[in-house]
Every structure is written in C-alpha cells, then in structure tokens.
C-alpha positions as CSV (number, residue, x, y, z in Angstrom):
1,X,-11.6,-5.3,-7.1
2,X,-8.0,-4.6,-8.0
3,X,-5.1,-2.3,-6.8
4,X,-6.2,0.8,-5.0
5,X,-4.5,4.1,-5.3
6,X,-4.0,6.9,-2.7
7,X,-6.3,9.6,-4.1
8,X,-5.0,12.5,-6.1
9,X,-2.0,11.0,-7.7
10,X,-1.2,10.3,-11.3
11,X,0.5,7.1,-10.5
12,X,0.3,4.7,-7.5
13,X,2.3,5.5,-4.6
14,X,1.4,2.6,-2.9
15,X,-0.6,-0.8,-3.6
16,X,-3.0,-1.9,-1.1
17,X,-3.7,-5.6,-0.2
18,X,-5.8,-6.8,2.7
19,X,-3.8,-9.3,4.8
20,X,-4.8,-11.0,8.1
21,X,-8.0,-8.6,8.4
22,X,-6.3,-5.3,7.7
23,X,-5.7,-3.4,4.4
24,X,-1.9,-2.8,4.2
25,X,0.1,-0.7,1.8
26,X,3.3,-1.9,-0.2
27,X,5.8,0.2,-1.9
28,X,4.7,0.9,-5.5
29,X,8.3,0.0,-7.1
30,X,6.8,-3.6,-7.9
31,X,3.1,-4.6,-8.2
32,X,2.4,-7.3,-5.7
33,X,1.5,-10.8,-6.7
34,X,0.2,-13.7,-4.6
35,X,2.7,-15.7,-2.7
36,X,5.2,-12.8,-2.7
37,X,6.9,-11.8,0.8
38,X,6.8,-8.0,1.0
39,X,7.1,-5.5,3.8
40,X,4.3,-3.0,4.2
41,X,4.7,0.7,4.4
42,X,4.3,0.3,8.2
43,X,7.0,-2.2,8.5
44,X,4.9,-5.3,8.9
45,X,6.2,-8.3,6.9
46,X,3.3,-9.7,4.8
47,X,2.6,-12.7,2.5
48,X,0.6,-11.3,-0.6
49,X,-2.5,-13.4,-1.1
50,X,-5.5,-13.1,-3.6
51,X,-8.2,-11.4,-1.7
52,X,-11.8,-11.8,-1.8
53,X,-14.5,-8.9,-2.2
54,X,-15.1,-9.1,1.6
55,X,-11.6,-8.8,2.3
56,X,-11.2,-5.5,0.7
57,X,-13.7,-4.2,3.2
58,X,-11.2,-4.6,6.0
59,X,-10.1,-1.7,8.0
60,X,-7.1,0.4,6.4
61,X,-3.9,0.3,8.6
62,X,-3.4,3.9,9.9
63,X,0.3,3.7,9.9
64,X,0.4,2.6,6.1
65,X,-2.0,5.4,5.2
66,X,0.1,7.9,6.9
67,X,3.1,6.8,5.0
68,X,1.3,6.7,1.7
69,X,-0.1,10.2,2.1
70,X,3.4,11.5,2.8
71,X,4.8,9.8,-0.3
72,X,1.7,11.3,-2.4
73,X,2.4,14.8,-1.0
74,X,5.9,14.5,-1.7
75,X,5.4,13.2,-5.3
76,X,2.8,16.1,-5.9
77,X,5.4,18.8,-4.6
78,X,8.0,17.2,-6.9
79,X,10.3,16.1,-4.2
80,X,11.8,12.6,-3.2
81,X,10.4,11.2,0.0
82,X,12.3,8.7,1.7
83,X,10.8,5.2,1.0
84,X,9.8,3.0,3.8
85,X,11.6,-0.2,5.1
C-alpha cells in the first residue's frame, strides 16, 4: 500500500501514515519519508516509519480526518484554508 488521498480531490490534501496504532495525516506540502519527524494534522508529533500491510488497517485519527476534510472542501471551493500546525 502507499499514500492515501482524502476522497474527491485531484491532488492529495494530506498523506496518511500509520504511527503507533493510528493512521494520522500529515500536510501534503512534502511527501513523508521514513525517519522524518512531522506534525500530524491533529498536532501530534510523529516519526514516519515504513508501515506493514497490517498497520494500514489501524483506525483513522478522527481529528486528522476532520482537518483533512476541511482542507479538501476548501480546495474544492477554490479558497485557501489555514494549514494545521
């Protein structure tokens, strides 16, 4: 599996990565790479790791999902949404 995109967008508004049992989203300005320190859309500090197929089945962070949806909706309306931390 690879990067996942929030549905309905022509470009990724966020990249999803499973970290510590939860799939978090990170800003799409830069593709995440293993070993990288990033801040999830929910504000949690993450270290990106290579994920196994099973780890992709982890539950989605609800806060990340809400922010990613807001970013997608703003992009579809052609307005600039504030980026998360």
